[in-house]
BADRENRO-830033 format. One record per atom (N, C-alpha, C, CB): residue in three letters; x, y, z. Coordinates in steps of 0.1 Angstrom, whole numbers, plus 2048, in hexadecimal, padded with zeros to 3 digits. Glycine has a CB too. Example, Ala and Ser with C-alpha at 12.3 -4.5 7.8 and 13.67 -1.06 7.14 Angstrom:
% BADRENRO-830033
ALA8847C784E/ALA87B7D384E/ALA8847DF84E/ALA8717D385A/SER8807EA847/SER8897F5847/SER88180084F/SER88D7FA839/
END
This chain:
% BADRENRO-830033
MET42347AECD/MET429483EC2/MET42B491EC7/MET41F483EB6/LYS437496EC4/LYS43A4A4EC9/LYS4324AEEC0/LYS4494A6EC7/GLN42E4B9EC7/GLN4284C5EC1/GLN4334CFEC0/GLN41B4CAEC9/LEU4314D9EB8/LEU43B4E4EB7/LEU43E4EBEC4/LEU4364EFEAC/SER4334ECECC/SER4354F3ED9/SER43D4EBEE3/SER4284F6EDF/ASP43F4DEEE0/ASP4474D5EE9/ASP4564D6EE6/ASP4434C6EE7/VAL45A4DCEDB/VAL4684DCED6/VAL46F4E9EDB/VAL4684DBEC7/LYS47B4E7EE0/LYS4834F2EE4/LYS4884F9ED8/LYS48F4EEEED/PHE48B506ED8/PHE49150DECD/PHE49D516ED1/PHE486516EC6/SER4A7516EC9/SER4B351CECC/SER4B9524EC0/SER4BE512ED1/THR4C452BEC2/THR4CA533EB8/THR4D952EEB5/THR4CA542EBC/LEU4DC52DEA8/LEU4EA52BEA4/LEU4EE538E9C/LEU4EB51EE9B/ASP4F753FEA2/ASP4FB54CE9B/ASP509549E94/ASP4FC557EA6/LEU50954CE87/LEU51654AE80/LEU51E557E80/LEU513546E71/VAL519561E88/VAL52056EE8A/VAL524573E7C/VAL52D56CE93/PRO51B576E73/PRO51E57AE66/PRO524588E65/PRO512579E5D/VAL52E589E5C/VAL534596E59/VAL52E59BE4C/VAL543596E58/ARG5285A7E4C/ARG5215ACE40/ARG52B5B5E37/ARG5155B4E44/GLU5275B6E2B/GLU52E5BEE21/GLU5305CCE27/GLU5275BFE13/ASN53C5D1E27/ASN53F5DFE2C/ASN53D5DFE3C/ASN5365E9E26/GLY53D5D3E42/GLY53B5D3E51/GLY5495CFE57/GLY5315C9E55/SER5495CCE64/SER5555C8E6B/SER5525BDE74/SER55B5D4E72/ALA55D5B6E78/ALA55C5ABE82/ALA5565B0E8F/ALA5695A4E84/ALA55B5BCE93/ALA5565C2EA0/ALA5475C4EA0/ALA55E5CFEA2/GLN5425C9E95/GLN5345CBE94/GLN52C5BEE95/GLN5305D2E86/SER5325B4E8E/SER52B5A7E8E/SER52B5A1E9C/SER53259DE85/LEU5365A2EA4/LEU53759DEB1/LEU52D5A4EBB/LEU54559EEB7/HIS52C5B1EB9/HIS5225B9EC1/HIS5145B5EBE/HIS5245C8EBF/ASN5115B3EB1/ASN5045AEEAC/ASN5015A1EB2/ASN5045AEE9D/SER50B598EB3/SER50858BEB9/SER50458CEC7/SER515582EB8/LEU50A594ECF/LEU505596EDD/LEU4F759CEDD/LEU50F59FEE5/ASP4F45A6ED5/ASP4E75ABED4/ASP4DD5A1ED1/ASP4E65B7ECA/LEU4E0598EC7/LEU4D758DEC3/LEU4D5583ECF/LEU4DC586EB7/ALA4E0580ED6/ALA4DE577EE1/ALA4D557DEEC/ALA4EC574EE7/GLN4D658AEEE/GLN4CE591EF8/GLN4BF590EF4/GLN4D259FEFA/HIS4BD592EE7/HIS4AF591EE2/HIS4AA583EE3/HIS4AF596ED3/ALA4B3579EDF/ALA4AE56BEE0/ALA4AB567EEE/ALA4BA562EDA/GLU4B256CEF8/GLU4AF569F06/GLU4A156FF09/GLU4BA570F0F/LYS49F57BF05/LYS492581F07/LYS48657AF00/LYS492590F03/PHE489575EF4/PHE47E56EEED/PHE47C560EF2/PHE48256EEDE/GLY48455BEFA/GLY48154DF00/GLY489542EFA/GLY47354AEFF/TYR494545EF3/TYR49C53AEED/TYR4A4533EF8/TYR4A6540EE2/THR4A6526EF5/THR4AC51DEFF/THR4BB520F00/THR4AA50FEFC/ARG4C2520EF4/ARG4D0522EF4/ARG4D552AEE8/ARG4D7514EF4/PHE4E152FEE9/PHE4E6538EDE/PHE4F4533EDB/PHE4E7547EE2/TRP4F652DED0/TRP503526ECC/TRP50A52EEC1/TRP501518EC8/VAL51752DEC1/VAL51F532EB6/VAL529527EB2/VAL52753FEBA/ALA52D528EA5/ALA53551DEA0/ALA543521E9C/ALA52E517E93/GLU54D518E9D/GLU55B51AE9A/GLU55D519E8B/GLU564511EA1/HIS560525E85/HIS564525E76/HIS57152CE75/HIS55952BE6E/HIS579529E6B/HIS586530E6A/HIS588534E5B/HIS592527E6E/ASN59053EE59/ASN594543E4B/ASN588546E43/ASN59C538E45/MET57D54BE49/MET57154FE42/MET56E55EE45/MET565546E45/ASP56F566E3B/ASP56E575E3D/ASP560579E41/ASP57257CE31/GLY556570E3F/GLY548574E43/GLY54356EE50/GLY53F56FE38/ILE54C568E58/ILE548562E64/ILE552565E6F/ILE547552E63/ALA54D56BE7A/ALA556571E84/ALA556569E91/ALA55257FE87/SER55455CE91/SER553554E9D/SER55E54AE9F/SER54654CE9E/SER56A54EE9A/SER575544E9A/SER57A542EA8/SER58154AE91/ALA57B54CEB0/ALA58054AEBE/ALA574547EC7/ALA588557EC4/THR56E53BEC5/THR561538ECA/THR56053AED9/THR55E52AEC7/SER569534EE1/SER568535EF0/SER569543EF5/SER57252CEF6/VAL57154CEEE/VAL57255AEF2/VAL565561EF0/VAL57E561EEA/LEU55F55EEE4/LEU552564EE1/LEU547560EEB/LEU54E561ED2/LEU548553EEF/LEU53D54EEF8/LEU53E555F05/LEU53F53FEFA/GLY54A559F0A/GLY54C560F16/GLY54556EF15/GLY55A562F1A/TYR547574F0A/TYR540581F07/TYR531580F07/TYR545587EFA/LEU52C575F01/LEU51E573EFF/LEU517570F0D/LEU51A569EF5/ALA51E567F14/ALA519563F21/ALA51956FF2B/ALA521557F27/GLY523577F2A/GLY525582F33/GLY51A58DF30/GLY532588F32/GLY51558DF24/GLY50B597F21/GLY4FD592F21/GLY50D59CF13/THR4FB586F26/THR4ED580F28/THR4EC57AF36/THR4EA575F1D/SER4E1575F39/SER4DF571F47/SER4D9563F49/SER4D857BF4F/THR4D155FF3F/THR4CA552F41/THR4CB548F36/THR4BB554F43/ILE4CD54DF29/ILE4CE544F1E/ILE4DA53CF1E/ILE4CD54CF10/ARG4DA52FF1A/ARG4E6527F19/ARG4EE52CF0D/ARG4E2518F18/VAL4FB52CF0E/VAL504530F03/VAL50E524F01/VAL50B53DF06/GLY511522EF4/GLY51A517EF2/GLY51F517EE4/GLY51350BEF5/SER52750CEE1/SER52D50BED4/SER525501ECB/SER53C505ED6/GLY523505EBF/GLY51C4FCEB6/GLY5234FBEA9/GLY50E502EB3/GLY5304F7EA9/GLY5374F2EB4/GLY5464F6EB4/GLY5354E3EB6/VAL54D4F1EBE/VAL55B4F1EBE/VAL5604E5EB5/VAL5614F0ECC/MET5694E8EAC/MET56E4DDEA3/MET57A4D7EAA/MET5724E3E95/LEU5774CCEB1/LEU5814C6EBB/LEU58E4C2EB4/LEU57B4BAEC1/PRO58E4BDEA8/PRO59C4BAEA2/PRO5A54C5EA1/PRO59A4B4E94/ASN5A04D2EA2/ASN5A94DDEA2/ASN5B04E0EAF/ASN5A24EAE9E/HIS5AC4D9EBA/HIS5B04DDEC7/HIS5B44D1ED0/HIS5A54E4ECE/ALA5BD4D3ED9/ALA5BF4C9EE3/ALA5B34C8EED/ALA5CD4CCEEB/PRO5AE4BDEF0/PRO5A34BCEF9/PRO5A54C3F06/PRO59F4AEEFC/LEU5B14C3F0C/LEU5B34CAF18/LEU5B14D9F17/LEU5C24C8F1D/VAL5B54DFF0C/VAL5B34EEF0A/VAL5A44F1F0A/VAL5B94F2EFD/ILE59C4E9F03/ILE58D4EBF02/ILE5874E9F10/ILE5874E2EF8/ALA58C4DFF17/ALA5874DDF25/ALA5894E9F2E/ALA58D4D0F2B/GLU5954EEF2D/GLU5994FAF35/GLU590506F31/GLU5A74FEF33/GLN58E508F24/GLN587514F1F/GLN578513F24/GLN587515F10/PHE572507F21/PHE564506F25/PHE562503F34/PHE55E4FAF1D/GLY56C4FEF3B/GLY56B4FDF49/GLY56C50BF4F/GLY5774F5F4E/THR573514F49/THR574522F4D/THR566529F4B/THR57F52AF46/LEU560527F3F/LEU55352DF3C/LEU549527F46/LEU54F529F2E/GLU54951AF49/GLU53F514F52/GLU54151AF60/GLU540505F51/SER54D51CF64/SER550521F71/SER54B530F73/SER55F521F74/LEU54C537F68/LEU547545F68/LEU538546F67/LEU54E54DF5D/TYR53253DF5E/TYR52453EF5B/TYR51E530F5E/TYR522543F4C/PRO51D52CF6A/PRO51951EF6D/PRO50B51BF68/PRO51951CF7C/GLY50A50FF62/GLY4FD50AF5D/GLY4F8510F51/GLY4F350CF68/ARG501517F49/ARG4FC51EF3D/ARG50551BF31/ARG4FC52DF3F/ILE50F512F32/ILE518510F27/ILE516502F21/ILE527511F2D/ASP516502F14/ASP5154F5F0C/ASP5224F4F04/ASP5094F5F03/LEU5274E8F02/LEU5324E5EFA/LEU52E4DBEEF/LEU53E4DFF03/GLY52B4E1EE3/GLY5284D9ED8/GLY5354D6ED0/GLY51E4E0ECE/LEU5384CAECC/LEU5444C6EC5/LEU5424C1EB7/LEU54B4BBECE/GLY54A4C5EAE/GLY54A4C0EA0/GLY5574BAE9D/GLY5474CBE97/ARG5584B1E93/ARG5644ABE8F/ARG56A4B0E82/ARG56249CE8E/ALA5634BAE7B/ALA5694C0E6F/ALA5734CBE73/ALA55D4C6E66/PRO57B4D0E6A/PRO5844DAE6D/PRO57E4E8E6F/PRO58F4DBE63/GLY5724EAE69/GLY56C4F7E69/GLY573501E60/GLY56C4FDE77/SER57A4FBE56/SER581503E4D/SER5874FAE42/SER58D50CE54/ASP590500E3A/ASP5974F8E30/ASP5A34F1E36/ASP59B501E24/GLN5A94E8E2F/GLN5B44E0E34/GLN5C14E8E37/GLN5B84D4E2B/MET5C34F2E2E/MET5CF4FBE30/MET5CD503E3D/MET5D0505E24/THR5C1508E40/THR5BF50FE4D/THR5C0505E58/THR5B1516E4C/ALA5BB4F9E57/ALA5BC4EFE61/ALA5CA4EDE65/ALA5B54E2E5D/ARG5D34ECE5B/ARG5E14EAE5E/ARG5E74F6E66/ARG5E94E7E51/ALA5E3502E62/ALA5E750EE69/ALA5E350EE77/ALA5E351BE61/LEU5D7509E7A/LEU5D1509E87/LEU5D94FFE90/LEU5C3506E87/ARG5DC4F3E8A/ARG5E14E8E92/ARG5F04E8E94/ARG5DC4DBE8C/ARG5F74EDE8A/ARG6064ECE8A/ARG60B4DEE8E/ARG60B4F7E94/GLU6104DDE9A/GLU6174D0E9D/GLU60D4C6EA2/GLU6214D2EA8/ARG6004CAEA5/ARG5F64C1EAA/ARG5F24B8E9E/ARG5EA4C9EAF/SER5F14ABEA1/SER5ED4A1E96/SER5DE49EE96/SER5F5495E98/GLY5D64A7E9C/GLY5C84A4E9E/GLY5C14A2E90/GLY5C14AFEA5/SER5B8498E90/SER5B0496E84/SER5A3491E88/SER5B748CE7A/ALA59A490E7E/ALA58C48CE80/ALA58C47DE85/ALA58448DE74/ASP597475E82/ASP597467E86/ASP599466E95/ASP5A3460E7F/ASP59E471E9B/ASP5A1470EAA/ASP595475EB2/ASP5AD479EAD/PHE58A479EAB/PHE57F47FEB1/PHE579477EBD/PHE574482EA7/PRO57646AEBC/PRO570463EC7/PRO579463ED3/PRO56D455EC3/GLU586461ED1/GLU58F461EDD/GLU59146FEE3/GLU59D45CED8/ASP59147AEDA/ASP591487EDF/ASP58548BEE7/ASP593491ED3/VAL579487EE3/VAL56D489EEA/VAL56E483EF8/VAL561484EE3/ALA572476EF8/ALA57446FF05/ALA57D476F0F/ALA578460F03/GLU58947AF09/GLU593481F11/GLU58D48EF17/GLU59F484F09/LEU586496F0E/LEU5804A2F13/LEU5764A0F1E/LEU5794A9F07/MET56E496F1C/MET563493F26/MET56A48FF34/MET55A487F22/ARG576488F33/ARG57D485F40/ARG582492F47/ARG58947CF3D/TYR58749BF3F/TYR58C4A8F45/TYR5804AFF4B/TYR5924B0F3A/LEU5744AFF46/LEU5694B7F4B/LEU5614AFF56/LEU55F4BAF40/GLY5644A2F57/GLY55D49AF62/GLY56549BF6F/GLY55D48BF5D/PRO560493F78/PRO567493F86/PRO57548EF85/PRO55F48AF90/ARG57D494F8D/ARG58C490F8E/ARG58D483F94/ARG59449BF95/THR59547AF8F/THR59846DF94/THR5A546DF9B/THR597462F89/PRO5A7464FA5/PRO5B3463FAD/PRO5C0462FA5/PRO5B3458FB7/GLU5BF45AF9A/GLU5CB457F92/GLU5CD462F86/GLU5CA44AF8B/GLN5C446CF86/GLN5C5476F7B/GLN5D147FF7D/GLN5B847DF79/ARG5DA480F73/ARG5E6488F75/ARG5E5495F6E/ARG5F2481F70/VAL5DC496F63/VAL5DA4A3F5C/VAL5CB4A7F5E/VAL5DD4A1F4D/ILE5CA4B3F63/ILE5BC4B8F66/ILE5BA4C5F5E/ILE5BA4BAF75/ALA5AD4C8F5C/ALA5AA4D5F56/ALA5A54DEF61/ALA59E4D4F4B/MET5AC4E9F63/MET5A94F2F6E/MET5A8501F68/MET5B34F1F79/PRO59C506F68/PRO58F501F6B/PRO58B4F6F60/PRO58450CF6C/GLY5814EEF64/GLY57C4E4F5B/GLY5784D7F63/GLY5864E0F51/THR5824D2F6A/THR57F4C5F71/THR5724C6F7A/THR58B4C1F79/GLY5694BDF79/GLY55D4BDF81/GLY5524C6F7D/GLY5614C0F8F/THR5544CDF72/THR54A4D7F6D/THR53F4D0F65/THR5504E2F65/ASN5424C4F5F/ASN5384BDF57/ASN5314C5F4D/ASN52E4B6F61/VAL5384CEF46/VAL5324D6F3B/VAL52A4CCF32/VAL53D4DEF34/PRO51E4CFF2F/PRO5164C6F26/PRO51D4C6F18/PRO5084CBF24/ILE51F4BAF13/ILE5264B8F06/ILE51B4B3EFC/ILE5314AEF07/TRP51B4B9EF0/TRP5134B5EE5/TRP51C4B0EDA/TRP5094C0EE1/LEU5184A6ED2/LEU51F4A3EC6/LEU5174A9EBA/LEU521494EC4/LEU51E4AFEB1/LEU5184B5EA5/LEU51D4AEE99/LEU51C4C4EA4/GLY5154AEE8E/GLY5194A8E82/GLY5104AAE76/GLY51B499E84/SER5164A8E6B/SER50E4A9E5E/SER50F49BE57/SER5144B4E55/SER514491E5E/SER515483E58/SER51047AE63/SER524480E53/LEU51246DE60/LEU50D463E69/LEU51745FE74/LEU509456E61/PHE524463E72/PHE52E45FE7C/PHE52B464E8A/PHE53C464E77/SER529471E8B/SER526477E98/SER519473E9E/SER526486E97/ALA50F46FE95/ALA50246AE99/ALA50445DEA1/ALA4F8468E8D/GLN50C454E9B/GLN50E447EA2/GLN516449EAF/GLN51543EE98/LEU520452EAE/LEU529454EBA/LEU52045AEC6/LEU53545DEB7/ALA518464EC2/ALA51046BECD/ALA506460ED3/ALA508476EC6/GLY501458ECB/GLY4F844DED0/GLY4FF444ED9/GLY4F1446EC5/GLU50B43FED5/GLU512436EDD/GLU51743CEEA/GLU51E430ED5/ARG51A449EEA/ARG51F44FEF6/ARG513455EFF/ARG52845BEF3/GLY507454EFA/GLY4FB459F01/GLY4FC468F03/GLY4FB453F0F/LEU50046FEF8/LEU50147EEF8/LEU4F6484EEF/LEU50F482EF3/PRO4F2490EF2/PRO4E9497EE9/PRO4EF49AEDB/PRO4E44A4EEF/TYR4E7499ED1/TYR4EC49AEC3/TYR4E64A5EBC/TYR4EA48DEBC/ALA4EE4AEEB5/ALA4E94B8EAD/ALA4ED4B6E9E/ALA4EE4C6EB1/PHE4E34B5E95/PHE4E64B2E87/PHE4E64C0E7F/PHE4DC4A8E81/ALA4F04C1E77/ALA4F24CEE6F/ALA4E94CEE63/ALA5014CFE6B/SER4DC4CDE65/SER4D34CDE5A/SER4D14DBE54/SER4C54C8E5E/HIS4D74E5E5B/HIS4D64F3E55/HIS4DF4F4E49/HIS4DA4FDE60/PHE4E84EAE47/PHE4F04EBE3A/PHE4F14DDE33/PHE4FD4F1E3C/ALA4ED4D2E3A/ALA4EE4C5E35/ALA4E24BDE37/ALA4FB4BDE3A/PRO4D64C1E32/PRO4CA4BBE36/PRO4C84ADE30/PRO4BE4C3E31/ARG4D04A9E26/ARG4CE49DE1F/ARG4CE490E28/ARG4D849BE14/PHE4D7490E32/PHE4D9485E3A/PHE4D2486E47/PHE4E7482E3C/MET4C9490E49/MET4C3492E56/MET4BB486E5B/MET4BA49EE55/HIS4B2481E54/HIS4AA476E59/HIS4B246AE5C/HIS49F472E4F/GLU4BC467E54/GLU4C445BE56/GLU4CD45DE63/GLU4CD458E4A/ALA4D2469E65/ALA4DA46CE70/ALA4D246BE7D/ALA4E047AE70/ILE4C6470E7D/ILE4BD46EE89/ILE4BB460E8C/ILE4B0476E86/ARG4B8458E81/ARG4B6449E83/ARG4C2442E89/ARG4B2443E76/VAL4CD445E84/VAL4DA43FE89/VAL4DC443E97/VAL4E6443E80/TYR4DA44FE9B/TYR4DC454EA8/TYR4D344DEB2/TYR4DA463EA9/ARG4C644DEAF/ARG4BC446EB8/ARG4BE437EB9/ARG4AE449EB3/ASN4C2431EAE/ASN4C4422EAE/ASN4D041FEB6/ASN4C641DE9F/HIS4DB427EB6/HIS4E7424EBE/HIS4E742AECC/HIS4F3429EB6/PHE4DC430ED0/PHE4DD437EDD/PHE4DD42EEE8/PHE4D0440EDE/LYS4E6431EF1/LYS4E8429EFE/LYS4E6433F09/LYS4F5421EFF/PRO4DD431F13/PRO4DC43AF1E/PRO4E943DF25/PRO4D1435F28/SER4EB449F2A/SER4F844CF31/SER4F4455F3D/SER501454F27/ALA4FF459F44/ALA4FD462F4F/ALA4F8470F4B/ALA50A464F57/VAL4F9472F3E/VAL4F547FF39/VAL4E647FF34/VAL4FE483F2D/LEU4E3474F2D/LEU4D5473F27/LEU4D0465F29/LEU4D6476F18/ASP4C3464F2C/ASP4BC457F2D/ASP4B5453F20/ASP4B3456F38/LYS4B345DF17/LYS4AD45BF0A/LYS4B3464F00/LYS49E45CF0A/PRO4B2461EF2/PRO4B846AEE8/PRO4B3478EE9/PRO4B6464EDB/TYR4BC481EE5/TYR4B8490EE4/TYR4BD495ED7/TYR4BD498EF0/VAL4B4499ECE/VAL4B849DEC1/VAL4B54ACEBF/VAL4B0495EB6/MET4BF4B3EBA/MET4BE4C1EB6/MET4C14C2EA7/MET4C84CBEBE/LEU4B94CAEA0/LEU4BB4CCE92/LEU4BE4DBE8E/LEU4AF4C7E8A/GLY4C84DDE86/GLY4CA4EAE81/GLY4C14EEE75/GLY4D94EBE7C/VAL4BC4FAE76/VAL4B24FFE6C/VAL4B550DE68/VAL4A34FEE72/PRO4B650FE5B/PRO4B851DE56/PRO4AB524E57/PRO4BD51DE47/LEU4AB531E5B/LEU49F539E5D/LEU4A0546E56/LEU49D53BE6C/VAL495549E4F/VAL492557E4A/VAL48455AE4C/VAL496558E3A/ALA48155FE58/ALA473562E5C/ALA471572E5A/ALA46F55EE6A/ALA466575E55/ALA462584E53/ALA453585E55/ALA467589E45/ASP44F591E55/ASP440593E57/ASP43858EE4C/ASP43E5A2E59/THR43D58DE40/THR436588E34/THR43F57EE2D/THR431593E2B/ASP439575E25/ASP44056CE1D/ASP449573E13/ASP437562E15/GLU44357EE0D/GLU44B585E03/GLU45758CE08/GLU442590DFC/GLN456592E14/GLN462598E1B/GLN46C58DE1E/GLN45E59FE27/ALA468582E22/ALA472577E26/ALA479572E19/ALA46A56BE2C/ASP472571E0E/ASP47856CE01/ASP482576DFD/ASP46D56BDF6/TYR480583DFF/TYR48958EDFC/TYR49658DE05/TYR48359BDFD/LEU49458CE12/LEU49F58BE1B/LEU4A857FE19/LEU49A58CE29/ALA4A1574E15/ALA4A8567E13/ALA4B3568E08/ALA49F55CE0F/THR4B2572DFF/THR4BC573DF4/THR4CA576DFA/THR4B857EDEA/SER4CB57CE05/SER4D857DE0C/SER4DE570E0F/SER4D7586E18/VAL4D5567E14/VAL4DA559E18/VAL4DE552E0B/VAL4CF552E1F/TYR4D6553E01/TYR4D954CDF4/TYR4E7550DEF/TYR4CE54EDEA/GLN4E955DDEF/GLN4F6563DEA/GLN50255DDF2/GLN4F6572DEA/ARG50055CDFF/ARG50B557E08/ARG50E549E05/ARG507559E16/ILE504541E04/ILE506532E01/ILE50C531DF3/ILE4F952AE02/LEU508539DEA/LEU50D538DDC/LEU51C53CDDD/LEU506542DD3/ALA520546DE4/ALA52E54ADE6/ALA53653FDEC/ALA52F557DEE/LEU530538DF6/LEU53752DDFC/LEU53A522DF2/LEU52F527E08/MET53051FDEA/MET532514DE0/MET53C518DD5/MET525511DD9/ARG53D525DD2/ARG54752ADC8/ARG55552DDCE/ARG541537DC2/GLY55652CDDB/GLY56352FDE1/GLY56653EDE2/GLY56E529DDA/GLN55B546DE2/GLN55C555DE3/GLN55B55ADF1/GLN55255BDD9/SER55C567DF2/SER55B56EDFF/SER54D56BE05/SER55D57DDFE/LEU54D569E12/LEU540565E19/LEU53A571E20/LEU54255AE23/VAL53F57DE1E/VAL539589E24/VAL52A58AE1F/VAL540596E21/GLN52258EE29/GLN51458FE25/GLN51159AE1B/GLN50B592E32/ARG508596E12/ARG5045A0E08/ARG4F65A4E0A/ARG50659ADF9/PRO4F25B0E06/PRO4E45B4E08/PRO4DB5ACDFF/PRO4E35C3E05/PRO4CE5ACE03/PRO4C45A4DFB/PRO4C25ABDEE/PRO4B75A3E03/VAL4BD5A3DE4/VAL4BB5A8DD7/VAL4AD5A4DD3/VAL4C55A2DCC/LYS4A75ABDC9/LYS4995A8DC5/LYS49859BDBE/LYS4955B3DBB/THR4A3597DB7/THR4A2589DB0/THR4B0584DB0/THR49C58BDA2/MET4B1576DB0/MET4BE570DAF/MET4C156CDA0/MET4BE563DB7/ASP4B856FD98/ASP4BA56DD89/ASP4C6574D85/ASP4AD571D81/GLY4CF56DD7E/GLY4DB572D79/GLY4E7571D83/GLY4D9581D76/LEU4E456ED90/LEU4EE56DD9A/LEU4F355ED9B/LEU4E9572DA7/TRP4EA555D98/TRP4ED547D99/TRP4E953FD8C/TRP4E7540DA5/LEU4F0534D89/LEU4ED52CD7E/LEU4E3521D83/LEU4FA525D79/PRO4DC51BD7A/PRO4D1511D7E/PRO4D6506D88/PRO4CB50BD72/HIS4E2501D85/HIS4E74F6D8E/HIS4EB4FCD9B/HIS4F34EFD87/GLU4EF509D9C/GLU4F350FDA8/GLU4E6512DB1/GLU4FB51CDA6/ARG4DC516DAA/ARG4CF518DB1/ARG4CB50BDB8/ARG4C551DDA7/GLU4CC500DB0/GLU4C84F3DB6/GLU4D14EFDC1/GLU4C94E8DAB/ALA4DE4F2DC0/ALA4E74EEDCB/ALA4E44F6DD8/ALA4F64F0DC7/VAL4E2503DD6/VAL4DE50CDE2/VAL4D1507DE8/VAL4DD51ADDD/GLY4C8503DE0/GLY4BB4FDDE5/GLY4BD4F0DED/GLY4B24FADD9/ASP4C64E8DE8/ASP4C94DBDF0/ASP4D04DFDFD/ASP4D24D2DE8/PHE4D94E8DFD/PHE4E04EDE09/PHE4D64F2E13/PHE4EA4F8E06/LEU4CC4F9E0F/LEU4C24FFE18/LEU4B54F8E17/LEU4C050EE13/GLY4B64EBE16/GLY4AA4E3E14/GLY4A04E3E20/GLY4AD4D5E12/LEU4A64E7E2C/LEU49D4E7E38/LEU49A4F6E3C/LEU4A44E1E43/ALA49D4FFE33/ALA49B50DE36/ALA48C511E39/ALA4A1516E2B/MET48A519E43/MET47D51EE46/MET47D52DE41/MET47A51DE56/VAL47752FE36/VAL47653DE30/VAL467541E2E/VAL47D53DE22/GLY46354BE35/GLY456550E33/GLY451558E3F/GLY44D544E31/GLY44455BE3F/GLY43D561E4A/GLY43A557E55/GLY431569E45/PRO43455BE60/PRO432552E6B/PRO429546E68/PRO42B55AE76/GLN41E548E60/GLN41653DE5D/GLN41D532E55/GLN409541E56/LYS424536E4B/LYS42B52DE42/LYS436525E4A/LYS432534E36/ILE43D52DE52/ILE448526E5A/ILE44251DE64/ILE450531E62/ARG437520E6B/ARG430517E74/ARG42C50AE6D/ARG42451EE7A/ALA42650BE62/ALA4224FFE5A/ALA42E4F6E57/ALA41B503E4E/LYS4394FCE53/LYS4454F4E4F/LYS44B4EEE5B/LYS44F4FDE48/LEU44C4F5E66/LEU4524F0E73/LEU44A4E4E78/LEU4534FBE7D/GLU43D4E5E77/GLU4344DBE7C/GLU4374CEE75/GLU4254DEE7B/VAL4394CFE68/VAL43D4C3E60/VAL44A4BDE64/VAL43D4C6E51/LEU4544C6E66/LEU4614C2E6A/LEU4614BAE77/LEU46B4CEE6B/VAL45A4C0E81/VAL4594BAE8E/VAL4524ACE8D/VAL4524C3E98/GLU4474ACE86/GLU44049FE84/GLU449494E7E/GLU4334A2E7B/GLN451498E74/GLN45948EE6D/GLN46548AE75/GLN45E494E60/THR46B493E7D/THR477490E84/THR47648DE93/THR48149BE82/GLN46B492E99/GLN469492EA8/GLN475497EAF/GLN467483EAC/ALA47B4A2EA9/ALA4874A8EAF/ALA4834AEEBD/ALA48C4B4EA6/ASP48D4AEEC6/ASP48B4B4ED3/ASP48E4C3ED3/ASP4944ADEDD/GLU4964C8ECA/GLU49A4D6EC9/GLU49E4DAEBB/GLU4A64D9ED3/LEU49B4E6EB8/LEU49F4ECEAB/LEU4A84F8EAD/LEU4924EFEA2/ILE4B34F8EA6/ILE4BC504EA8/ILE4BC50BE9A/ILE4CA4FFEAD/PHE4B9518E9B/PHE4B751FE8E/PHE4C2529E8C/PHE4AA527E8F/THR4C652AE7F/THR4D0534E7B/THR4CA53DE71/THR4DD52DE75/SER4CB54AE73/SER4C4554E6A/SER4CF55EE66/SER4B955CE72/ASP4D355CE59/ASP4DF563E54/ASP4DB56FE4C/ASP4E7559E4B/LEU4D4579E51/LEU4CE584E49/LEU4D8590E4A/LEU4C1588E4F/TYR4D6598E40/TYR4E05A4E3E/TYR4DE5AEE48/TYR4DE5AAE30/GLU4D25B2E4B/GLU4D05BDE55/GLU4CE5B6E63/GLU4C45C6E51/HIS4D55BBE6D/HIS4D45B5E7A/HIS4C55B6E7F/HIS4DD5BDE84/ALA4BF5C1E7C/ALA4B15C3E81/ALA4A85B8E7B/ALA4AB5D1E7D/ASP4AA5B4E6F/ASP4A25A9E68/ASP4A559CE6F/ASP4A65A9E59/ARG4B159AE73/ARG4B458DE7A/ARG4AD58DE88/ARG4C458CE7C/VAL4AD598E8F/VAL4A6598E9C/VAL498596E9A/VAL4A95A6EA3/ARG49259CE90/ARG48359AE8D/ARG48058CE89/ARG47F5A4E82/SER489586E81/SER488578E7D/SER48756FE89/SER493574E74/TYR48F571E93/TYR48F568E9F/TYR48356CEA8/TYR49C56AEA7/GLU47F578EA8/GLU47357CEB0/GLU467575EAA/GLU47158BEB0/LEU465575E9D/LEU45956FE97/LEU45A560E99/LEU459572E88/LEU46555AE98/LEU46754BE9A/LEU462548EA9/LEU475547E98/ALA467550EB2/ALA46354DEC0/ALA45454DEC2/ALA46A557ECA/GLN44D556EBB/GLN43F557EBC/GLN43954AEB6/GLN439563EB5/VAL43E545EAB/VAL439539EA5/VAL43C52DEAE/VAL440537E97/MET44752CEB4/MET44B520EBC/MET44251FEC9/MET45A520EBF/LYS43F52BECE/LYS43752BEDA/LYS428529ED7/LYS439538EE1/GLY424529ECA/GLY416527EC6/GLY40E533EC8/GLY41151CECE/
END
C-alpha cells in the first residue's frame, strides 16, 4: 500500500488572468510559480490548452512551455494537455520535438481529445482541418510514429521530432481515454480536478485494460486535484471563495477572470449552484496543512495513485505560491 510520501506531486497551472490584470502579468506569474515549484521539489509543471476564455492565458501551449522550460533548469514541463483534435499530429510532433531538442529529458506531452473550448471556437481553430474526437486514437498513433525512430519507408518526418521519443500521456475526464491509455501502455492522467465523479471507474478501466509497452511495464496513474492550502483552515476557506466564483462563472457562461475572495458566498449563488460547484470541486483540498494531509492520505489509500497534480487557482499570486509551498511540506511528510 502506498503512503503519501511514496507519491510524486506536480503542478497544473491554468495561467489565470485576474480582474484588472493582464495576460502578460499572468504569463510572468506562471514562470515565477514554475521556479518556486522547482525549488519546492515538484516533479513536473504542466499547462493546459484552452481557447476563447478571458480568464486563462495558456492558449499557445507549446510557446508558453518554451518560456517556462527556458526559465527553469530541472523540473519537467509539459502540456496537461494539448487538445489533439485541434492540430495536425505532425505540427505537434515538430513543436514538442523542438522543445525536447532544446530541453532534453524535461518535456512531457499530455494529450486530450476535447476541443478545450466551445464548438464555434473549435471551428475557428481548425478551418479546413476535419479533426474530431473520433480520430483521436489514430492521431495519437500517428504522433507517436513521428516522435519515434525513423523507419526506412517513412516519407514524412518531424524535424525536430523524429527519434526524440517525447513521453506521451493520455488525459481524460471520461472512460474513453482510460481504456485507450491502458491498451497503448501509456501513462494516464484523470481530470478529477473538475470531473471527480468518474475517477474510480476510470482508474479501474485503465488498470484492467493495461498492456505493458516499451514505455511502461505497469500502469501509472496521475490524478488532478484542486488545491487551496493556507496556514489555517479559516484562511483557506476565505481564499477558496475566488475558486467558487470562477467555477460559478464557468457554469453561468460568464467571464472567467479571477475575482477577489469574499467573506461569504451567500447571495452570490443559488442553492442548486452551490451544490453544482461542490460536485465540480468534489476532490478539492481546502484547509491548513493538517486537514490537507488527512484528506490526501485517504485519497492515496483509496486510489493508490502514483502521482497527484495540483491546481491552485487563487487570486493573489503570493497566496498561490504559499499554497504550493505548504503542500510540498505535507507531501514530504
